C-alpha positions in Angstrom: -60.3 -9.4 124.4 -63.6 -11.1 123.6 -63.3 -14.8 123.3 -64.7 -16.6 120.3 -67.9 -18.4 121.1 -68.5 -21.3 118.7 -71.9 -22.2 120.2 -73.2 -18.7 119.4 -72.0 -18.9 115.8 -73.6 -22.3 115.3 -76.9 -21.0 116.6 -76.8 -18.0 114.3 -76.0 -20.3 111.3 -78.8 -22.6 112.2 -81.3 -19.7 112.5 -80.2 -18.4 109.1 -80.5 -21.9 107.6 -83.9 -22.3 109.0 -85.0 -18.9 107.6 -83.6 -19.7 104.2 -85.2 -23.1 104.1 -88.5 -21.6 105.3 -88.4 -18.9 102.6 -87.6 -21.4 99.9 -90.5 -23.6 101.1 -92.9 -20.7 101.1 -91.6 -19.7 97.6 -92.1 -23.2 96.3 -95.6 -23.3 97.8 -96.4 -20.0 96.4 -95.2 -21.0 92.9 -97.2 -24.2 93.0 -100.3 -22.2 93.9 -99.7 -19.8 91.0 -99.1 -16.7 93.2 -96.5 -14.1 92.7 -93.5 -14.0 95.2 -93.5 -11.2 97.8 -90.7 -8.8 98.4 -89.0 -11.0 101.0 -89.2 -14.1 98.7 -87.7 -12.1 95.8 -84.9 -10.9 98.0 -84.2 -14.4 99.2 -84.3 -15.8 95.6 -82.0 -13.1 94.3 -79.6 -13.6 97.3 -79.5 -17.4 96.6 -78.9 -16.7 92.8 -76.1 -14.3 93.6 -74.5 -16.7 96.1 -74.7 -19.4 93.5 -73.0 -17.2 90.9 -70.4 -16.1 93.4 -69.6 -19.7 94.4 -69.8 -21.2 90.9 -67.8 -18.4 89.1 -64.3 -19.4 90.5 -65.1 -23.0 89.8 -66.1 -22.3 86.2 -63.1 -20.0 85.8 -60.7 -22.7 86.9 -62.5 -25.3 84.8 -62.2 -23.0 81.7 -58.5 -22.4 82.4 -57.8 -26.1 82.8 -59.6 -26.7 79.5 -57.5 -24.0 77.8 -54.3 -25.4 79.1 -55.3 -28.9 78.1 -56.2 -27.5 74.6 -52.7 -25.8 74.4 -51.0 -29.1 75.4 -53.0 -31.0 72.8 -52.2 -28.5 70.2 -48.5 -28.6 71.1 -48.3 -32.4 70.9 -50.2 -32.3 67.6 -47.8 -29.7 66.2 -44.9 -31.9 67.3 -46.4 -34.9 65.6 -47.0 -32.9 62.4 -43.4 -31.6 62.4 -42.1 -35.1 62.7 -44.3 -36.2 59.8 -43.2 -33.1 57.8 -39.5 -33.9 58.4 -40.1 -37.5 57.4 -41.9 -36.3 54.2 -39.1 -33.8 53.4 -36.5 -36.5 53.8 -38.5 -38.9 51.6 -38.9 -36.2 48.9 -35.1 -35.4 49.0 -34.3 -39.1 48.8 -36.6 -39.5 45.8 -34.9 -36.5 44.2 -31.5 -38.1 44.8 -32.6 -41.4 43.4 -34.1 -39.7 40.3 -30.8 -37.9 39.8 -28.9 -41.1 40.1 -31.3 -42.9 37.7 -31.0 -40.0 35.2 -27.2 -40.1 35.4 -27.1 -43.9 34.8 -29.5 -43.5 31.9 -27.3 -40.9 30.3 -24.3 -43.0 30.8 -26.1 -46.0 29.3 -27.1 -43.9 26.3 -23.4 -42.7 26.0 -22.2 -46.3 26.1 -24.5 -47.3 23.3 -22.9 -44.6 21.1 -19.5 -45.9 21.9 -20.0 -49.3 20.5 -16.8 -49.2 18.6 -14.7 -48.8 21.8 -13.9 -51.0 24.8 -14.8 -49.0 27.9 -15.1 -49.2 31.7 -17.9 -47.5 33.7 -16.9 -46.1 37.1 -18.4 -44.1 40.0 -16.9 -40.8 41.2 -15.9 -41.4 44.8 -14.1 -38.1 45.6 -13.8 -34.5 44.4 -11.8 -32.0 46.4 -13.4 -28.6 46.9 -9.9 -27.1 46.4 -9.5 -28.7 43.0 -13.2 -29.0 42.0 -12.6 -27.9 38.4 -9.4 -29.9 38.1 -9.5 -33.5 39.4 -11.9 -36.2 40.4 -11.3 -39.7 41.7 -13.1 -42.8 40.4 -13.5 -46.3 41.8 -11.8 -48.2 39.0 -8.0 -48.7 38.6 -5.3 -50.8 37.0 -7.0 -54.1 37.9 -9.9 -52.9 35.7 -7.5 -52.2 32.7 -7.2 -48.4 33.3 -4.0 -46.6 32.2 -2.7 -43.1 32.0 -4.0 -40.8 29.2 -7.1 -42.7 28.6 -10.1 -40.5 27.6 -12.9 -40.1 30.1 -16.5 -39.5 29.1 -19.7 -38.6 31.0 -23.3 -37.9 30.1 -22.9 -37.1 26.3 -19.3 -36.1 25.8 -15.7 -35.9 26.8 -14.8 -34.6 30.2 -11.1 -35.3 30.6 -8.4 -37.9 30.8 -6.8 -40.3 33.3 -3.6 -38.9 34.8 -2.9 -41.3 37.7 -3.8 -44.9 38.2 -3.8 -47.0 41.4 -4.9 -50.6 41.8 -8.5 -49.8 42.6 -8.9 -46.1 41.8 -7.7 -43.5 39.4 -7.5 -39.7 39.1 -9.2 -37.9 36.2 -8.1 -34.4 35.1 -11.0 -32.5 33.7 -11.1 -30.3 30.6 -11.9 -27.4 32.9 -8.4 -27.8 34.6 -6.2 -24.8 34.8 -3.2 -27.1 34.0 -1.9 -25.8 30.7 0.7 -28.5 30.1 -1.1 -31.9 30.2 -4.7 -31.8 29.4 -4.6 -31.1 25.6 -6.8 -33.0 23.1 -6.3 -32.8 19.3 -9.7 -32.1 17.9 -11.6 -32.0 14.6 -14.3 -29.4 13.8 -16.7 -30.4 11.0 -18.5 -27.6 9.2 -20.1 -27.0 5.8 -16.8 -25.7 4.4 -15.0 -28.9 5.4 -13.0 -30.0 8.4 -10.4 -28.1 10.4 -8.1 -29.4 13.1 -6.9 -27.8 16.2 -5.9 -28.2 19.9 -8.3 -28.1 22.8 -6.2 -26.5 25.5 -8.2 -24.0 27.6 -11.5 -23.3 29.4 -13.3 -20.1 29.8 -15.0 -20.3 33.2 -17.0 -17.1 32.6 -18.8 -18.4 29.5 -18.5 -22.1 30.4 -16.9 -22.9 27.1 -13.8 -24.9 25.9 -11.3 -23.1 23.7 -9.8 -24.6 20.6 -6.8 -22.8 19.0 -3.9 -23.6 16.6 -6.5 -24.2 13.9 -5.5 -25.4 10.4 -6.8 -23.8 7.3 -9.3 -20.9 6.9 -12.5 -22.7 7.3 -15.5 -20.6 8.4 -17.3 -21.9 11.4 -20.8 -21.3 12.4 -22.7 -21.9 15.6 -23.6 -25.6 16.1 -20.7 -27.1 14.2 -19.7 -30.4 15.8 -16.4 -30.8 17.6 -14.8 -34.3 18.2 -11.5 -35.7 19.0 -9.3 -36.2 16.0 -7.2 -39.1 17.2 -4.0 -37.4 16.0 -1.1 -37.8 18.3 -2.2 -41.2 19.5 -3.1 -40.2 23.0 -6.9 -40.5 22.5 -9.2 -42.3 20.1 -10.8 -40.4 17.3 -14.5 -39.3 17.0 -15.2 -38.9 20.7 -17.9 -36.2 21.0 -16.9 -33.0 22.8 -19.4 -30.3 22.0 -20.6 -27.7 19.5 -19.2 -24.4 18.3 -20.6 -21.3 20.0 -18.5 -18.7 18.2 -15.1 -18.2 16.5 -13.0 -15.0 17.0 -9.5 -13.7 16.6 -7.4 -13.7 19.8 -6.3 -10.5 21.6 -3.1 -10.4 19.6 -4.9 -10.6 16.3 -2.8 -13.5 15.2 -4.8 -16.7 15.8 -8.5 -17.7 15.7 -10.1 -19.2 18.8 -13.1 -21.4 18.6 -15.4 -21.4 21.7 -17.1 -24.8 22.2 -20.1 -25.6 24.4 -19.3 -29.1 25.8 -22.0 -31.8 25.7 -21.2 -32.7 29.3 -21.5 -30.4 32.2 -18.5 -30.5 34.5 -20.0 -29.9 37.9 -22.5 -32.6 38.8 -20.6 -35.8 37.7 -21.4 -39.0 39.5 -20.7 -41.7 36.9 -18.1 -41.7 34.1 -17.0 -44.0 31.2 -13.3 -44.6 30.6 -12.5 -45.4 26.9 -9.8 -48.0 27.2 -9.2 -48.8 23.5 -10.9 -49.4 20.1 -13.0 -52.6 20.1 -10.9 -55.5 18.9 -7.7 -53.5 19.4 -4.5 -54.8 21.0 
């Protein structure tokens, strides 16, 4: 096997280097004199150009790939930063919406309180509402120490929503008018129309239409849409003249014996955060 001779390779490299340098010198001299390069010079020039491209191509490729990766990393970090800003913005928007809703509820309760100037009342916050009894009961943060008692009428927004059914020292349970309990949450009501007044009992709720149902009506008064429904105060369990809602329609029940009046309540029963408990008439015992 032939041994590797480093001296021979060095000599060959030096010779090639000398040839290249010589040709480049001749080329430069030729160019400075304004002459055209000969064939050998052209070959050398082309060879040098090709070698330059061959050597520089991988370097440029690597540089471009590094730049691409750096660009992707910069884009990723920028996207993450924008996502954080977007999350912060969304949270701020939602907080503003919640505050606007709270302010609206408080304004409505304030307006309601102004209409109840003839009554002593207590304003309370809703602190609990079970999903299992969403339409039946809510819990408020005022109790017996605030003067609350069973059967007191409870208002929200623009109208009646229910009555107090259980009182603790610092909290109370409110049964809503939408409750399915048919034995306790009845309110005597008065319907005012052009033909006069009629009295009845508010004792049911139609979930499909979202209306309260009044039956056991007195007299034969004809009702029309928009007639006002209020508490009558009869029976002594609730004050008179508390607003409830307006008549939607009146029709005979399925047995053809009694008329039912369907009432659209002033208050909606689902999004309740603040309530007003009517404790007694102003100046009452």
